N, C-alpha and C positions, 0 to 999 in steps of 0.2 A: 892948274891941273895937278892932281895928286897922282903920283906914280907909285906902283906897288914896290915895296921895299923888301918884302918877304915872299917866298914861294907860295905860302898859304894865302896871300892876298889875291892870287889868281882865281881862287875858288869862291870869292865873295859874290861875284855877279851871278853865277848859277844858283847859289844858295839863296840870295835875295830874290831872284826870279821865281824860284820854286815856292818860297814863302808868299810872295805876292800873288801867285796863282791861287794858293789856298785862301788868302784873304779876299780875293775877288768874289768868291761865293757868298761872303758875308757883308761886304761893304754897302751895297745898295738895298739891303733888306730892312724891313720894319723890325723893331725890337722883338716882337713876338716870333717873327720868322727866324731871327738870329737865335733866340732861345731854342727853337725847334731844331735848327741846323746843328747847334752845339750838342744838343742831346743825342741827335742821330750820329754825328761824327764821333762823339766820345763813347757811344754805345751804352749809355746809362741815362737815367733821368737826370736832367741838369737842374740841380737846386742850388742856386747861388744867392745867398742872402746879403752879401756885401760886395762893394765894387772891387775889392782886391781879389776875391774869389772869382768874380765874373771875368776880370782881366786875365787871371790864370787860365781860365777855360778858353778864352779867345786865343791866348798864346799857345795852348796845347793843340788847338785845331790848326793854327797857323803853321805849327812845326810838324804836323802829322805827315809821315812818310817823306820827310826832308832829311837828307844826310847833311849835317851841319859842317862837316870837315873841320871840326875844332873851333868853329865860331860859337859865340854865346849870344843868345837872344833873350831880351827882356822887354817888357812893356814899360814905357817911360812913366815917371811919377805922375804926370798929368794925363795919362792914358790916351794920349794923342798919337803916339808913334811906337813902332816896334824897333828897338835899337839892336843892331848887330855889331859886336866887338870881338876882338881876338887876334887881329893882325896889326899891321902898321897903320891901317885905315879903319874907319867905322862908317856905318851907314844907318840912316833912319828911314823906315818905311812908314808912310802915313796910314792911319787907320781910316776912319770916315766919320762924318757927323753922326750917323746912325749908330755906329759901333761905340763912339764916345757916349752917346745917350744911353745905349744899352748898358755899358759898363757902369755909368753913373747912377742910373735909375732902375735898371732891370727891365723886365717885360711886364707890362700891366696885367695882361692876361695870357698866360702861357697855355694855349689851346692845343690839345692833342689833335693831330690830323685825323685820327680815326673818329674822334668826337665831332669834329667840324664837318666831316663827310656824312656821318650818320644823323647829325642834328640839324 
């Protein structure tokens, strides 16, 4: 068992829980739905042409309205986890198979919800 060594370590669990709640909205969605959710959450058309840019958008939504209390969040190089560092301990939050697929491949057809309702 890893015990906290710094006062800051006590804030890791609430930070991780808040990020995990943000990720829950994306985890079990199809890539096209992830595209739409990211566009909606980031309040702009989400045009991400490469995996690095898509990972940055997923990270931005994961951190939305989360007070990090000095922790640093990054997406792992394999795009499978969100890594929190900054205290004497660190934690990885798993993304999901669909998020990995979205980051790697993007959305085949990013359909506007207005177009799909009208058409």
